[in-house]
N, C-alpha and C positions, 0 to 999 in steps of 0.2 A: 292730179296727184291723188294718190290713194293714201290719205293720211288718216289714222285712227283717231277718233275723238272719244276720249274716255269720260263720259258724263253720266251720272246716275240721277235721273230726274224722278220727282215724285209723280208728276203727270206731265206728259209732253205732247207737243203738236208737231207732226212731221211737216217739213217745209217742201218736200218733193215726193209726193206719192199719189194717192188716188185723186181723181178729178174733183169729186165732191169736197174733199178736204181742202184742196188748193183753192177752189172757188170760195169756200168759206173764209179762209185766211185772207184772200184778196179783197173780198167784200168788207171784212172786218177792218182791215187797215185803211181802205179807201174811206169807209165811214168814219174811222178814227181821225183821219186827217181833215175831213171836210165838215164834220158836224158842228164844231164850235162856231164857225163862221155863219152857218145858216141859223143857228140858235140866237145869236146875239146881234147880228148885223141889223135886225129890224127892231132891236130893243129901243125903248124910249131914250132919246139923246138929243142934245142940242144940235146936233148936226145929223183861214186853210190846214303719238305718241314713233323697221329695218328692211330697208330695201334688199330684195334678194333677186338674183338672176331668175328670169322666168323659165319655167320648165313646163312641159305639156301637162295640162290640168286633167285630172282623172275624174270623170263624172260617172257616178254609179247609176246604173239603169233603174228606172222607176219599177216598183213592185207591181206586178199584175195579179189578177185573180188566178187561183191555182190552176183552173182549167185552161187559162190563156197563156201560161208561162211557156216561152219558147225554149227549146233545147239548144244550148250554145256549146260550141266546142270548148273543152276544158283547156285552160292555159297550161303551157309547159312550166316546169319548175323554174327555169331561168326567167320566163316572162312574168311569172308571179313575183319573183324576187325584184325584178325591175319595177313593177307596179308598187311594191311595198317600199322600195327605196325612194321612188318619186313622191309617194304620199308622205313619207317621213320628212323629206326635204321641204315640201310645200308647207308643212306645219311646223317647220323650224326645229325638228328633232334631228339635229345634225349628227350626233353620236350614233344614233340608230341608223341613219342613212349611210354613214361611213361603214358600219359593220356589214350591212347588206351589200353595198357596192364592192367592198373588198371580197366578199364571198363570191359575187358574180365574176370578178376579175380573176380570181384564183381557181375557181372550180369549173368555169366554163370558158376556157381560153379560145375556143373556136366559134363561139356563138356571136351572132350579130349584136346582142345586148352588151357584149363586153366593150364595144366602142363607146356606148353611152356611159358605162361604169367608169372607164378610164377618164373620160372628159369631165364627168361630175366629181370624181375624186380630186382632180387638179383644182377645180373651182372651189370645192368645200375647204380644202386645206389652205387655199389662198385667202378666201373671203370670210369663212365662217369659223373654222377651227384654228386658223392662224398658225400654220406650221410650214414655213417657206421651204425647208428641205424636202418634205414629203410632196409639197406642191410641185417642186422642180422635177421630182422623180416621175410623177404621173403626167405632167405636161410634156416632158421629153418623150415618154412612151407614146403619148397621143400624137405628137409631132412626127415621130418615126413611123408609126404604123397606120394611123388613121386620118391625119389631116389632109384635106384637099388643097390644091395650089392656092386658093384664096385665103385659107386659114394659116398658111405657113408664116407670113410676115408677122401676124398677130401673135402667134405662139412663140416665135423667136424673141419678140420684144418682151413678152411676159417672162420667159426663162431668163433673159439677160437681167431684167429688173430684180427677179427673185434671187439670182446669183449674187448680185451686189449686196442684197440684204443678208444672205447666208454668210458672206465673208466679213460683214461689218462687225466691229468690236464695240463693246460698251452699250450694246443694245438689248442684252438678255433681260435685264431688270425691267426695261420699258415694255418688252414683249410680254413678260409675265403679268405686269399690271394691266396691259391692254386686254389680254385674254380674260383676266379676272373680271374686269368691268363689262366686257362684251357679253359674258355669260352670267352676269349677276342676277338678271331677272328681277330687279328691284324698282322698276319704273323709270320714266323719262327724266324726272327731276334728279334722281340719283345719277343717271348717266351723264347729264349735263354737268353736274358738280364734279364728278370724277374725271371726265374727259378734259375739262378745263384745267384741273389740277395736273393731269398727265402732260398736257401741252406746256404748262408752266414749268414743271420740273424737268421735262425732257424735250427742250425745243428742237433738238436735232434728231428726234425719233424718225426712223425711216418710213414708218406708216403714218406720218403726220397728216397726209392728205386724206387717208381713210378715216382717221379720227375726226377730222373736221367735217367730213361728209356725215358721219354718225351724229355729230353735233347739230348739223343743219337739219337733219330729219327729226332729232329729238326736240329741238327748239320749235319746229313747226307743229309737232304733236302737242306741245304744252302751250300753244298759242302765243309764241313770241316771234312774230314774223321778221322783225328787224334783225334780231340776232341770228335767225335762220338764214336770212339772205346774206348777212356778213360772213357766216361760216362758209357758204358755197362760193362767195366771191374770193375768199382766201384760198380755196382749192383751185380756182381757175386762174389765180394770179401767176405771174411768171416764176415766182419762187418755187412752185411745185412742178411746173412744166407738165401738168396733167390737164386733160380735157374732161369736162363733165359729161356723164352719160345723158341719154334723153330723159330718164327719170330724174336725174339730178337737176337738169335744166328746168324741167317742168316744176319741180318743187321750189327751186330758187325763184323762178318767175312768179309763181303764185305767192310766195312769201313777200316778194318785193311789192306786188300789187296790193296785197292786204295791208301791208305796212303803210303804203301811200294812202290808201282809203281811210285808214284810221288817223294818220298824222295830218295829211294835207286836207282831206275832207273834214276832219274834226276841227281844224283851225278855221276853215271857211264857215262851218256851222256856228262855232263860238262867235265869230265876228258878226254874223247875221243876227244872232240872238242879242248880243250886246247892243248893236245899232238900233234894233227895234225897241228894246227897253229904254235906251237913252232918248229916242225920239218921243216915246210916250211920256216919259217923266218930264221932258222939257215943256210939254203942254200943260203941266200942272193939273192933272185930271182930278185930284182929290178936292180941289176947290169947287167942283161942280157935282160931287157925289151927293146923292139924296138917299133917304131911307127907302124910297120906293125902288130905286135902281138896285140897292143892296138886297132887298127882299126878292126882287126878280132874279138876281144872280144866285141866291140860295135855292130858288126853285129849279134853276138850270142845273145846279150841282146835284140836287136830289134826283132829277130826271136822268142825268148822266150815270149816276151810281146805280140806279134801277136798271138801266139798259145794260150796264156791265154785269150786274148780278143775274139778269135774265139770260145772258149769253154764256155764263159759266157752266150750266149743265151740258151744253153742246161741247164746250172745251174739254170737260172731264170725260165725256163719252167717246172721244176720238181715240182711235188705235195709234199706238206709238212704238210698236215692236219693229225692230229691224230698220229703223230710220237712221239717217246720217246725222241730222241735227235735230235738236228739240228745243222747245221754249219752256222754261221752268215756270211754275206757278207764280213765283215772285216777280218774274219779268212782266207777266200780264197785269198784276196788281200795280206794279211801279208805272207801267205805261198808262194805266187808267188815272193814277194820281198825277202824272205829268200833264195829262190833258186838262186837269183842273187848274193848273198854273196857267195854261194857255187861255182858259176861259176867263181867269182873273185879269190877265194882260189885255184881253179883248174888252172887258168891262172898262178898264182904264182908258183904252184907246178911244172908245165911244164917248167918253166924258171929257176929252181934251178940248181946250179952248179954241184950237185951230178950226174945229168942225162946227163951231157955233153958227157961223154964217155959210157953211158948206155942207148941209145935210145930204145933198144928192151925191157929192163927191165921196162922203163917208160910206154911203150904201155901195158905191162901186169899188172903193178901195179896201174896205174891211175884209171882204172875202179873200182877196188876193194876199193882203198882208197877213191874215190869219193862216192861210195855207202855207205861206213862206215861213212863218214862225213854227208851225206844226211840223213841217218837213225838217227844219233845222233841228228842232228839239229831239225828234225821234231818230234822226240820223245820228246825232250825238249819242243818244241813248243806246242804239244798236251797236255803234262803233266800239263802245267800251264793254260790251257783253263778251263772254267767252266765245271765241270764234265768230264774233259779230260780223266782220267784213265778209266772211265766207257765207254766213246766213243771208246777208243782203244780196250777195251775188247769186246764190241759189234762188232766192225769191224773185230777183229780176229776170233770171232765165225762165222760171216758171211763168211769170207774168207775160213775157214775150211769146212763150209757147201758147198760152191760153188766148192771147190777143190774136195770134195768127190763126188759131183754130176757129175763133169766132168770125174772123173776116172770111175765111174759106167757107164757113157754114152759110154765110149770107149770099155767097156767089151761086 
């Protein structure tokens, strides 16, 4: 899915770019997960935001030195117009694209570019400018003059659907509202609110499926995967009789996966954390706490904070331009603070009465239990961050890639 993430960080860390950056993040999190167990296990004790149809992308050639510039044939007027229309469409300037495409269709009736113009005009009027009558006109012309045998059934189905919409009554007001929302350019939260109101006020709107698709994408961009998945499911239901496109299915599947990661994974993490805390408190560790152990714990806290402070210059020196996901400053500070709660839990664990006669078992069990607690805490922490499940998925993919590279390097 190509979903935009509108986040304005103070300073950020890219989760998927240069190898040095990825290695640093990997080492930092591995160290974050494992350090508390190695510190305290040996301590004194009695006993871890609009999908669009794809068009050919125009890539401008790189500039060369003046002496190395190659002479290229000059584009014809109609070819330049086609290039201009394609660029306007790619960057969502649909009114501009419409004007240029109409110029091609009317001024160059015998050119090969006219086929492209007629096809794109039908697409723009159906999907972007929302004018069924004009869409029917250009789709019919494309079907008559340019469609190959494989395209004929598709265009006939499109024209039949648009004809039903054209003849429908009591739809004019809904269409006006739909156009106004679609071109409002006021952000995804606004789109979600207005589209929901449109569906509520006009449940029989003939473009209901398109509205729900727009809702699905908008919910995904504002990090509401459950609502995004529900919107796409509504489109694919029998009530609409429509099939999701490949892009729709991809976004729907991603939303469903991220929702499950946050909901089901979060429930498991909460259960593990609650179980570990209850287990420790049952052993009444406070009865065996000493001033010596408390002082040692304070030393560990100071050491941990010094390590975090020492790593901050590296964090702030990293590049974050052009990245998909970022980690905000507050996330790093919160993660460091959460690790202190794990250190305190480990202190209580080592003072539990159960370990008084089992010191060797404590040495073996404390690293595993600490790792389990750490992973659960930080999974829960990441799951509730903006686009947290996506960040975890990206990090896991980068980890697998680095692990594969390391193994191949040893061969």
